[in-house]
C-alpha positions as CSV (number, residue, x, y, z in Angstrom):
1,X,236.5,81.5,143.8
2,X,238.4,79.9,146.6
3,X,235.9,81.1,149.1
4,X,232.9,79.7,147.2
5,X,234.4,76.6,145.7
6,X,236.6,73.6,146.6
7,X,234.3,72.7,149.6
8,X,234.1,69.0,148.9
9,X,236.3,68.2,151.9
10,X,233.8,69.6,154.4
11,X,230.5,69.5,152.5
12,X,229.0,66.0,151.9
13,X,227.6,64.8,148.7
14,X,223.8,65.2,148.8
15,X,221.2,64.4,146.1
16,X,217.8,66.1,146.1
17,X,215.4,64.2,148.4
18,X,214.2,60.9,146.8
19,X,210.6,59.9,147.5
20,X,210.2,56.6,149.4
21,X,209.7,53.6,147.1
22,X,206.3,52.7,148.6
23,X,205.1,56.2,147.7
24,X,206.5,56.6,144.3
25,X,205.6,53.1,143.0
26,X,201.9,54.2,143.1
27,X,202.3,57.3,140.9
28,X,204.0,58.6,137.8
29,X,205.7,61.7,139.3
30,X,209.5,62.2,139.1
31,X,211.1,60.4,142.0
32,X,213.5,63.2,143.0
33,X,212.5,66.5,144.4
34,X,213.9,69.9,143.6
35,X,216.9,71.5,145.2
36,X,216.3,74.7,147.2
37,X,218.4,77.6,146.0
38,X,220.8,77.4,149.0
39,X,221.2,73.6,148.6
40,X,222.0,73.9,144.9
41,X,224.6,76.5,145.7
42,X,226.0,74.4,148.5
43,X,226.4,71.3,146.3
44,X,227.8,73.4,143.4
45,X,230.4,74.7,145.8
46,X,231.8,71.2,146.1
47,X,233.3,71.4,142.6
48,X,237.1,71.3,142.7
49,X,237.4,73.5,139.5
50,X,240.1,71.1,138.3
51,X,242.5,72.2,135.5
52,X,241.4,69.3,133.3
53,X,237.7,68.9,133.9
54,X,237.0,65.2,133.2
55,X,233.3,65.8,133.7
56,X,233.4,68.1,130.6
57,X,235.7,65.8,128.7
58,X,233.3,62.8,129.2
59,X,230.1,64.7,128.3
60,X,229.3,64.2,124.6
61,X,228.3,67.8,124.4
62,X,231.4,69.0,126.3
63,X,229.2,71.1,128.5
64,X,231.1,73.8,130.4
65,X,230.2,72.2,133.7
66,X,232.8,73.8,136.1
67,X,231.8,77.3,135.0
68,X,228.1,76.9,135.5
69,X,228.7,75.2,138.8
70,X,230.8,78.2,139.9
71,X,228.0,80.6,138.8
72,X,225.4,78.6,140.6
73,X,227.5,78.6,143.8
74,X,227.7,82.4,143.4
75,X,223.9,82.7,143.0
76,X,224.2,83.9,139.4
77,X,221.7,81.5,138.0
78,X,220.7,83.4,134.9
79,X,224.3,83.4,133.8
80,X,224.6,79.7,134.7
81,X,221.7,79.0,132.4
82,X,223.2,81.0,129.6
83,X,226.5,79.0,129.9
84,X,224.6,75.7,130.2
85,X,222.3,76.3,127.2
86,X,225.2,77.5,125.0
87,X,226.2,73.9,124.4
88,X,223.0,72.0,125.1
89,X,219.6,72.6,123.5
90,X,217.8,70.6,126.2
91,X,219.7,70.8,129.5
92,X,216.6,70.1,131.6
93,X,216.1,66.9,129.7
94,X,219.7,65.8,130.0
95,X,219.7,66.7,133.7
96,X,216.8,64.2,134.2
97,X,217.6,61.3,131.9
98,X,221.4,61.2,131.1
99,X,223.2,58.3,132.8
100,X,225.4,60.8,134.7
101,X,226.9,57.8,136.6
102,X,228.6,56.7,133.4
103,X,229.4,60.2,132.0
104,X,230.0,63.5,133.8
105,X,229.5,62.4,137.4
106,X,231.2,59.0,137.0
107,X,234.3,60.8,135.8
108,X,234.2,63.6,138.4
109,X,237.7,64.0,140.0
110,X,236.4,64.2,143.6
111,X,234.3,61.1,143.0
112,X,237.5,59.3,142.0
113,X,239.1,60.6,145.1
114,X,236.4,59.2,147.3
115,X,234.6,62.3,148.3
116,X,231.4,61.6,146.3
117,X,230.6,63.2,143.0
118,X,229.3,66.7,142.5
119,X,225.6,66.2,141.7
120,X,225.9,67.7,138.2
121,X,222.7,66.3,136.7
122,X,220.4,67.5,139.5
123,X,222.0,71.0,139.4
124,X,221.7,71.2,135.7
125,X,218.0,70.3,136.1
126,X,217.6,72.9,138.8
127,X,219.3,75.7,136.8
128,X,217.0,75.1,133.7
129,X,213.8,74.6,135.7
130,X,214.5,77.9,137.4
131,X,215.2,79.6,134.1
132,X,211.7,78.4,132.8
133,X,210.1,79.6,136.1
134,X,211.7,83.0,135.9
135,X,210.9,83.5,132.2
136,X,214.5,83.7,131.0
137,X,213.9,81.2,128.2
138,X,212.5,83.0,125.2
139,X,211.7,82.0,121.6
140,X,214.6,82.1,119.1
141,X,214.7,85.4,117.2
142,X,217.4,85.2,114.5
143,X,219.4,88.4,113.7
144,X,218.2,88.2,110.1
145,X,215.9,86.0,108.1
146,X,217.3,83.9,105.2
147,X,215.3,82.7,102.2
148,X,216.8,79.3,102.2
149,X,214.7,76.5,103.8
150,X,215.7,73.2,105.4
151,X,213.6,70.1,106.0
152,X,214.2,67.9,109.0
153,X,212.8,64.4,109.0
154,X,212.2,63.4,112.6
155,X,211.2,65.4,115.6
156,X,213.3,63.6,118.2
157,X,216.2,65.1,120.1
158,X,218.6,65.2,117.1
159,X,216.1,66.8,114.8
160,X,214.9,69.3,117.4
161,X,218.5,70.3,118.3
162,X,219.3,70.8,114.6
163,X,216.1,72.8,114.0
164,X,216.9,75.2,116.8
165,X,220.5,75.8,115.7
166,X,219.4,76.4,112.1
167,X,216.6,78.7,113.1
168,X,219.2,80.7,115.1
169,X,221.0,81.3,111.9
170,X,217.8,82.5,110.2
171,X,216.8,79.6,108.0
172,X,213.2,78.6,107.3
173,X,213.0,75.3,109.1
174,X,210.3,72.6,108.5
175,X,210.2,69.5,110.7
176,X,208.4,66.4,109.5
177,X,207.4,63.6,111.8
178,X,205.0,60.6,111.4
179,X,203.8,60.9,115.0
180,X,201.2,63.3,116.3
181,X,203.4,65.0,118.9
182,X,207.0,66.3,118.6
183,X,209.7,64.8,120.8
184,X,210.1,61.3,119.5
185,X,211.1,58.8,122.3
186,X,211.2,61.7,124.8
187,X,207.4,61.7,124.5
188,X,206.4,58.1,123.7
189,X,209.4,56.0,124.9
190,X,210.4,57.5,128.3
191,X,208.0,57.2,131.2
192,X,206.8,60.2,133.2
193,X,208.6,59.2,136.4
194,X,211.9,59.9,134.5
195,X,210.7,62.7,132.2
196,X,207.4,64.4,132.7
197,X,205.8,65.2,129.4
198,X,205.3,68.9,130.0
199,X,209.1,69.3,130.2
200,X,209.3,68.2,126.6
201,X,206.1,70.0,125.5
202,X,207.2,73.4,126.7
203,X,210.5,72.9,124.8
204,X,208.8,72.0,121.5
205,X,206.3,74.8,122.0
206,X,209.2,77.2,122.3
207,X,210.5,76.0,118.9
208,X,207.1,76.5,117.4
209,X,207.0,80.0,118.8
210,X,210.4,80.5,117.2
211,X,208.6,80.0,113.8
212,X,209.8,76.5,113.2
213,X,207.1,74.8,111.2
214,X,206.1,71.3,112.4
215,X,204.3,68.9,110.0
216,X,203.1,66.2,112.3
217,X,201.5,63.0,111.1
218,X,203.6,63.3,108.0
219,X,205.3,60.1,106.9
220,X,208.0,60.0,104.3
221,X,207.2,57.4,101.7
222,X,203.4,57.8,102.3
223,X,202.8,61.6,102.1
224,X,205.9,62.4,100.0
225,X,209.0,60.5,99.0
226,X,212.5,61.8,99.7
227,X,213.0,63.2,96.2
228,X,209.9,65.3,96.6
229,X,211.1,66.6,99.9
230,X,214.5,67.4,98.4
231,X,212.8,69.5,95.7
232,X,211.0,71.6,98.4
233,X,214.1,72.5,100.4
234,X,217.7,73.7,100.0
235,X,218.9,71.0,102.3
236,X,217.5,68.0,104.2
237,X,218.4,66.3,107.5
238,X,217.5,62.7,108.2
239,X,217.1,62.3,112.0
240,X,214.5,59.5,112.2
241,X,216.1,57.5,115.0
242,X,215.9,53.7,115.1
243,X,212.5,52.1,115.8
244,X,212.7,48.6,114.4
245,X,212.7,46.3,117.5
246,X,215.2,43.4,117.6
247,X,213.5,40.0,117.5
248,X,214.1,37.0,119.7
249,X,214.2,33.5,118.2
250,X,212.9,30.9,120.5
251,X,210.1,28.3,120.6
252,X,206.8,29.9,121.6
253,X,207.8,33.4,120.9
254,X,204.7,34.0,118.9
255,X,202.3,33.3,121.8
256,X,199.9,36.0,123.0
257,X,201.0,38.5,125.6
258,X,204.6,38.6,124.4
259,X,205.1,42.2,123.3
260,X,207.8,44.6,122.2
261,X,209.1,47.2,124.7
262,X,208.3,50.2,122.5
263,X,204.7,49.1,121.9
264,X,204.3,48.7,125.7
265,X,205.9,52.0,126.6
266,X,204.1,53.9,123.9
267,X,200.7,52.6,125.1
268,X,201.4,53.6,128.6
269,X,202.6,57.1,127.7
270,X,199.7,57.6,125.4
271,X,197.3,56.6,128.1
272,X,199.0,59.0,130.5
273,X,198.6,61.8,127.9
274,X,194.8,61.1,127.8
275,X,194.7,59.3,124.4
276,X,192.4,56.4,123.8
277,X,194.5,53.3,123.6
278,X,192.4,50.1,122.9
279,X,195.3,47.7,123.5
280,X,196.0,49.3,126.9
281,X,192.3,49.5,127.9
282,X,191.7,45.8,127.1
283,X,194.8,44.7,129.0
284,X,197.0,43.5,126.1
285,X,199.6,46.3,126.9
286,X,198.7,46.8,130.5
287,X,200.6,45.0,133.3
288,X,197.9,45.4,136.0
289,X,197.3,42.2,137.9
290,X,199.9,40.3,135.9
291,X,203.2,38.5,136.5
292,X,205.6,40.4,134.2
293,X,208.9,39.3,132.8
294,X,211.1,41.8,131.0
295,X,214.0,40.5,128.8
296,X,217.0,42.8,128.5
297,X,219.4,44.9,130.5
298,X,219.4,48.4,128.9
299,X,217.7,51.6,129.9
300,X,214.6,50.6,127.9
301,X,214.3,47.4,130.0
302,X,214.5,49.5,133.2
303,X,211.8,51.8,131.9
304,X,209.6,48.7,131.3
305,X,210.1,47.1,134.7
306,X,209.4,50.4,136.5
307,X,206.3,51.1,134.4
308,X,205.0,47.6,135.2
309,X,205.4,48.3,138.9
310,X,203.3,51.5,138.6
311,X,200.6,49.7,136.5
312,X,200.0,47.3,139.4
313,X,201.8,44.2,138.3
314,X,201.6,41.2,140.8
315,X,205.4,40.7,140.3
316,X,208.1,42.1,138.0
317,X,211.2,40.2,137.0
318,X,214.0,41.1,134.7
319,X,216.1,38.5,132.8
320,X,219.6,39.6,131.7
321,X,222.2,37.3,130.2
322,X,225.2,39.0,131.7
323,X,225.9,40.2,135.2
324,X,225.1,43.5,136.9
325,X,228.5,44.9,136.2
326,X,228.2,44.3,132.5
327,X,224.7,45.5,131.9
328,X,224.4,48.5,129.6
329,X,221.7,50.3,131.6
330,X,222.3,53.0,134.3
331,X,223.2,51.5,137.7
332,X,221.1,54.2,139.3
333,X,218.1,52.9,137.3
334,X,218.8,49.4,138.5
335,X,219.0,50.6,142.1
336,X,215.7,52.5,141.8
337,X,214.0,49.5,140.3
338,X,215.2,47.2,143.1
339,X,213.9,49.7,145.6
340,X,210.5,49.5,143.9
341,X,210.4,45.7,144.1
342,X,211.8,44.5,140.8
343,X,213.6,41.1,140.9
344,X,216.7,40.8,138.7
345,X,217.8,37.4,137.5
346,X,221.4,38.0,136.5
347,X,223.1,35.7,134.0
348,X,219.8,34.2,132.8
349,X,218.3,34.0,129.4
350,X,215.0,32.8,127.8
351,X,215.2,29.4,126.1
352,X,211.5,29.0,125.2
353,X,208.0,30.3,126.0
354,X,205.3,28.1,127.3
355,X,201.5,28.4,127.1
356,X,198.5,27.7,125.0
357,X,197.1,30.7,123.2
358,X,199.0,33.1,125.6
359,X,202.2,32.8,127.4
360,X,202.1,31.3,130.9
361,X,205.8,30.8,131.7
362,X,209.3,31.6,130.4
363,X,211.6,28.6,130.2
364,X,215.1,30.1,131.1
365,X,218.6,28.9,131.5
366,X,221.5,30.1,133.6
367,X,224.6,31.6,131.9
368,X,228.2,32.0,132.7
369,X,230.5,34.6,131.1
370,X,233.1,33.0,128.9
371,X,236.1,34.6,127.1
372,X,235.8,38.1,125.6
373,X,234.9,38.5,121.9
374,X,236.2,41.1,119.5
375,X,234.3,43.9,121.3
376,X,236.1,43.1,124.6
377,X,232.9,41.9,126.3
378,X,232.7,38.4,127.8
379,X,230.4,36.1,125.8
380,X,227.5,34.5,127.8
381,X,227.4,30.8,127.6
382,X,224.7,28.4,128.6
383,X,225.2,26.3,131.8
384,X,224.1,22.7,131.0
385,X,221.1,21.4,132.9
386,X,220.4,24.8,134.4
387,X,216.9,25.3,133.1
388,X,214.0,26.7,135.2
389,X,210.5,28.1,134.7
390,X,209.4,31.6,135.5
391,X,205.6,32.0,135.6
392,X,204.7,35.0,133.4
393,X,201.4,36.5,132.1
394,X,203.1,39.3,130.2
395,X,206.6,39.1,128.6
396,X,208.2,42.3,127.3
397,X,211.1,42.1,124.9
398,X,213.5,45.0,125.5
399,X,216.3,43.8,123.2
400,X,217.3,47.0,121.5
401,X,216.5,48.7,118.2
402,X,217.7,48.6,114.6
403,X,217.2,51.0,111.7
404,X,214.2,50.6,109.4
405,X,215.0,50.1,105.7
406,X,215.1,53.8,104.8
407,X,216.0,53.4,101.1
408,X,212.8,51.4,100.6
409,X,210.7,53.4,103.2
410,X,211.7,56.7,101.6
411,X,211.5,55.6,98.0
412,X,215.1,56.4,97.4
413,X,217.2,53.3,96.6
414,X,220.2,55.5,95.9
415,X,220.6,56.4,99.6
416,X,223.6,54.4,100.9
417,X,223.3,52.6,104.2
418,X,225.8,50.5,106.1
419,X,225.6,46.7,106.5
420,X,223.7,47.4,109.8
421,X,221.2,49.6,108.0
422,X,222.4,52.9,109.5
423,X,222.6,55.8,107.1
424,X,226.2,56.4,105.8
425,X,227.6,59.9,106.2
426,X,231.0,61.6,105.9
427,X,231.8,62.5,109.5
428,X,233.5,65.6,108.3
429,X,230.4,67.0,106.6
430,X,227.6,64.9,108.1
431,X,226.3,64.6,104.5
432,X,225.1,61.3,102.9
433,X,226.0,60.3,99.4
434,X,223.1,62.4,98.2
435,X,224.0,66.1,97.7
436,X,222.3,68.3,100.2
437,X,221.0,65.4,102.3
438,X,222.5,65.1,105.8
439,X,221.9,62.6,108.6
440,X,222.4,62.7,112.4
441,X,221.5,60.8,115.6
442,X,220.7,57.2,116.1
443,X,220.0,56.6,112.4
444,X,223.7,57.2,111.8
445,X,225.4,55.9,115.0
446,X,222.8,53.2,116.0
447,X,220.7,53.2,119.2
448,X,222.4,55.5,121.6
449,X,221.8,58.2,124.3
450,X,219.7,61.3,124.0
451,X,222.8,63.5,124.7
452,X,224.6,62.0,121.7
453,X,221.6,62.7,119.5
454,X,221.7,66.3,120.6
455,X,225.4,66.5,119.9
456,X,224.9,65.0,116.4
457,X,222.0,67.4,115.7
458,X,224.2,70.4,116.6
459,X,227.1,69.1,114.5
460,X,224.8,68.5,111.5
461,X,223.3,72.0,111.8
462,X,226.8,73.5,111.6
463,X,227.6,71.4,108.6
464,X,224.4,72.3,106.9
465,X,225.0,76.0,107.5
466,X,228.4,75.7,105.8
467,X,226.8,73.9,102.8
468,X,224.0,76.4,102.5
469,X,226.3,79.4,102.7
470,X,228.4,77.9,99.9
471,X,225.3,77.3,97.9
472,X,224.0,80.8,98.4
473,X,227.2,82.4,97.3
474,X,227.7,80.3,94.3
475,X,230.8,78.6,95.6
476,X,231.1,74.8,95.3
477,X,230.0,73.1,98.5
478,X,232.3,70.7,100.2
479,X,231.3,67.3,98.8
480,X,230.7,64.3,101.0
481,X,233.6,61.8,101.1
482,X,233.2,58.6,99.1
483,X,231.3,56.3,101.4
484,X,232.4,52.7,102.0
485,X,230.2,50.2,100.4
486,X,227.6,48.7,102.7
């Protein structure tokens, strides 16, 4: 190992080649190239193989990163993939879209020592793309089939991770989703320049080839209520994600051409997939030729500003009420957006929207950061007499997402939810207050990262397996803990 690893002192940090901004702003391709085999091995060899791997500790999946870096440095890529995929159902997705600067790479020991982090995400992507190319990734074949069936509501990352884990154990798995393609926000929310759609489609096709049954265009509450679905399966998992856009209260917010981020991104992604999208074709959800203002500072806002650039916007501005240090989005995404010509207006917030039938300007005010609140974050406060106008033909609200009202939507008023609308579970069992009904992902923890959704889906699958085994043997299952009142 000492000959192949610990080379961070004489080998510089190097990312895969990033295409020039002038080139990439005119297409939808991913902005980073692929490592060559020798370069991936070289960058892997920089790992210090530290005794307490903080990269692994700070990964929600606790991926065994040092081991698959060592295997990559040794040229043992198939083994590297086997180690990587042992803890992650979608390593090629996480390698592309995880905010590594806040998770594994941001906590890399040699990064903290000033040598520059190991490029963990890019190597993870390289390992898995090579595995697909070499045909190492096969459909799941369980050692034995079980008669018990499970239903999973939601074909996003949490639902897909749980589906794969349960299929590995031999259960008959049925996934229900109201959209026409599996993948959830991986398909319709994340633009191609971050995650090309064939990357998601080959993963969901593998699950279909594993005899997981997908019921697309199936909406709970319309095609069947929750009680009906419970009668069809031995256990259920709710993994719907959160899709209700947060609203902004301000004069003029109802003007035309003020739209929600998810509507805008979904229209763009559908158009890219070849679907007919009237609201995109007639310009309502198309930034071409427009002055665009995006409100928000998370990863969704970054997706919107960079999408608008590629659609041919005249100008793209991003209003965020806190400063750059305090924004929730990835700093890499901010840097990429700035390279592509996006203007960030830090510590600024909309006060009103001006226009006749459609918006023509955003009236904004400057903010300063006051004392911290109970969460520890400084509270933005308006600076008096700091108003200014920002000309805008399209305003995109990227303010985050809340849960839909599932008890009403699913026709199951007994389903307990928190005061925020998230589904309540016992974290020991991942079960809701309804026997045999589990929940995972954003619908439990609130809007979060894809990697956390995968983690929750895996945990829920393990809990469901324990429940189903107890049910099959006639032993009493472990009941969910009493949930706190909403």
